[in-house]
C-alpha positions in Angstrom: 18.7 -6.0 12.4 15.6 -6.2 11.4 14.3 -5.8 7.6 10.8 -3.7 7.5 10.2 -5.1 3.8 10.3 -8.9 4.4 9.0 -8.3 8.3 5.8 -7.3 6.5 5.4 -9.9 3.8 6.4 -12.6 6.2 3.9 -11.5 8.4 0.9 -10.7 5.2 1.4 -14.6 3.8 0.4 -16.1 7.5 -2.7 -14.3 6.7 -3.5 -14.2 2.7 -0.7 -16.6 0.5 -3.2 -17.3 -1.5 -4.4 -15.4 -5.0 -6.7 -16.9 -8.0 -4.7 -18.3 -10.7 -3.9 -16.6 -14.0 -2.1 -16.9 -16.8 0.0 -14.6 -15.7 0.9 -16.5 -12.7 4.7 -16.6 -12.6 5.6 -20.4 -11.9 8.7 -19.4 -9.7 6.4 -18.1 -7.0 3.8 -21.0 -6.9 3.8 -22.3 -3.5 1.2 -24.7 -4.2 -1.2 -26.5 -6.9 -4.4 -24.8 -7.9 -7.5 -25.9 -5.7 -10.4 -26.7 -7.3 -11.5 -23.2 -7.2 -8.5 -22.1 -9.1 -6.8 -20.6 -6.1 -2.9 -20.9 -5.4 -1.0 -20.0 -2.7 2.4 -17.6 -3.8 5.4 -17.0 -2.1 7.4 -14.2 -2.4 10.9 -14.6 -4.4 13.7 -11.7 -4.5 13.3 -8.1 -6.4 15.1 -7.5 -9.6 13.9 -4.5 -10.6 16.3 -1.5 -10.6 15.9 2.8 -9.1 15.9 3.2 -12.9 13.1 1.5 -13.4 10.8 3.7 -11.2 13.0 6.7 -12.0 11.7 5.9 -15.6 7.5 5.5 -14.6 7.7 8.8 -12.6 9.3 10.9 -15.6 6.3 9.0 -17.9 4.2 10.2 -15.5 5.8 13.6 -13.6 5.8 11.7 -10.0 7.9 10.9 -7.3 7.8 8.0 -5.0 9.4 8.0 -1.4 13.0 6.4 -1.9 11.3 4.1 0.8 8.5 3.4 -0.9 10.4 1.9 -3.8 12.7 0.7 -1.5 10.0 -1.9 -0.3 8.3 -2.4 -3.7 11.5 -3.3 -5.3 12.6 -5.6 -2.6 10.3 -9.0 -3.6 8.0 -9.9 -6.1 4.8 -10.3 -4.4 1.2 -11.2 -5.8 -0.9 -10.0 -3.2 -0.7 -6.9 -0.5 -4.2 -6.5 0.3 -4.6 -5.8 4.0 -7.8 -5.9 4.3 -8.3 -1.7 5.2 -5.9 -1.0 3.0 -4.4 -2.7 0.2 -0.6 -1.8 -1.3 0.5 -2.5 -4.9 1.7 -5.5 -5.0 4.8 -6.8 -7.9 4.3 -9.8 -10.6 7.9 -10.7 -12.4 6.1 -10.8 -15.4 4.2 -7.1 -14.8 6.1 -5.4 -12.4 4.9 -2.1 -12.1 1.3 -2.7 -13.5 0.0 -1.8 -10.3 1.9 1.5 -10.1 0.5 2.1 -13.7 -2.5 1.6 -13.1 -3.3 3.6 -10.1 -1.6 7.2 -12.6 -3.3 6.2 -16.2 -7.0 6.9 -15.0 -9.0 10.5 -15.5 -8.8 11.2 -11.7 -5.4 9.7 -11.1 -4.0 12.6 -14.5 -6.1 14.8 -12.1 -4.9 14.8 -8.4 -0.7 13.8 -10.7 -1.2 17.6 -11.9 -1.7 19.0 -8.1 1.0 16.9 -6.6 -1.4 14.2 -5.5 0.0 10.8 -6.2 -2.0 7.6 -5.9 -0.3 4.7 -5.5 -2.9 2.3 -3.6 -6.1 1.7 -2.5 -8.1 2.5 0.9 -9.9 0.1 2.9 -13.3 1.4 2.1 -13.8 1.1 -1.7 -14.0 4.8 -1.7 -10.5 5.6 -3.9 -6.8 6.0 -3.6 -4.6 6.1 -1.0 -1.8 8.7 -2.2 1.2 10.5 -1.7 0.8 14.5 -1.3 3.7 15.6 -2.2 2.6 19.3 -2.5 5.4 20.1 0.1 9.0 19.2 -0.3 10.2 17.0 2.3 13.6 14.6 1.9 13.6 11.6 0.3 10.4 12.3 -1.2 8.8 11.1 2.1 5.6 12.7 1.9 2.3 12.4 4.3 -0.4 9.5 2.8 -3.6 10.1 3.0 -6.8 8.5 1.2 -9.1 10.4 -1.7 -12.7 10.0 -2.6 -13.1 9.4 -6.1 -16.6 10.7 -6.0 -14.9 14.3 -5.8 -13.5 13.9 -9.9 -10.3 15.1 -9.3 -11.3 18.0 -6.5 -9.0 18.3 -3.7 -12.1 18.3 -1.6 -11.6 15.2 -1.5 -8.4 14.3 0.4 -8.8 13.0 4.1 -6.6 14.2 6.8 -3.0 12.6 7.0 -3.3 9.0 7.6 0.3 8.1 8.0 3.3 10.7 8.3 5.3 8.6 6.1 5.4 5.7 3.5 7.6 3.3 6.7 5.5 4.4 9.8 2.4 2.8 7.1 4.6 -0.2 6.6 5.0 -0.4 10.8 1.5 -0.3 11.2 0.4 -2.8 8.8 3.0 -4.9 9.8 1.9 -5.0 13.6 -1.8 -5.0 12.4 -1.0 -8.5 10.1 0.7 -10.1 13.2 -1.9 -9.9 16.1 -4.7 -9.9 13.2 -5.6 -13.9 14.1 -5.9 -12.8 17.4 -7.2 -9.6 18.0 -10.5 -7.5 16.9 -9.4 -4.4 14.7 -10.9 -2.2 17.5 -8.7 -4.0 20.1 -5.1 -3.6 17.5 -5.9 0.2 15.7 -4.9 2.3 18.6 -1.6 1.1 18.4 -0.8 3.0 15.4 -1.5 6.0 17.6 1.9 5.5 19.3 3.4 4.1 16.5 2.6 7.0 14.4 2.3 10.1 16.8 2.8 12.5 14.6 0.3 10.7 12.0 -1.9 8.4 12.3 -2.3 9.5 15.9 -2.7 13.0 15.2 -5.2 14.2 11.9 -5.9 10.4 10.9 -7.3 9.5 14.5 -10.9 10.1 13.6 -10.4 8.2 10.9 -9.0 5.1 12.1 -11.6 4.7 15.1 -14.0 5.2 12.9 -12.2 2.3 11.2 -11.5 0.3 14.1 -15.7 0.3 14.8 -14.7 1.0 17.9 -17.6 -0.3 20.5 -19.8 2.1 22.4 
């Protein structure tokens, strides 16, 4: 059976397997020597976090994460998850939950969380965070995903329409995007999101993704 978490990481490191070396970089993840520009290749290693680690974070900040998101984030340690069209939180074994904490522990994050909007990643336009919309309860906390424009300062008018119906659909779309990025243009890849996720990307997310793809006239 295919592991979607490993499939995503395999696709990611084919394109983006180098990061700037810092003192926090774990030797166990080094896949090359540091080059003259200070970059180093990384490799994923099996994760060791427990669900209880995420439960403690959820309790601390008053959030709920989808079970699929927790399973993805804890399955491996990985040093980057920037897919260019969106950025997901990576997990360094020396500070494994830091990326999640940073998206919650700021003034706009606090305002959003109070309204059941939970930041977890970043949109690809640098406008603001990707968020889980938890205003309606769903099984397994598999909330739909939107982006939020930080210029709105916590006002929910800054929310986009639903971009993905769930985290598994986001992951499936990103895996496809990364697998095809070397041979196709964005405007050729992104419309496939609509087939993969007809209830999210292919529904209320169409305008956002069509604009992002830079569809030719």
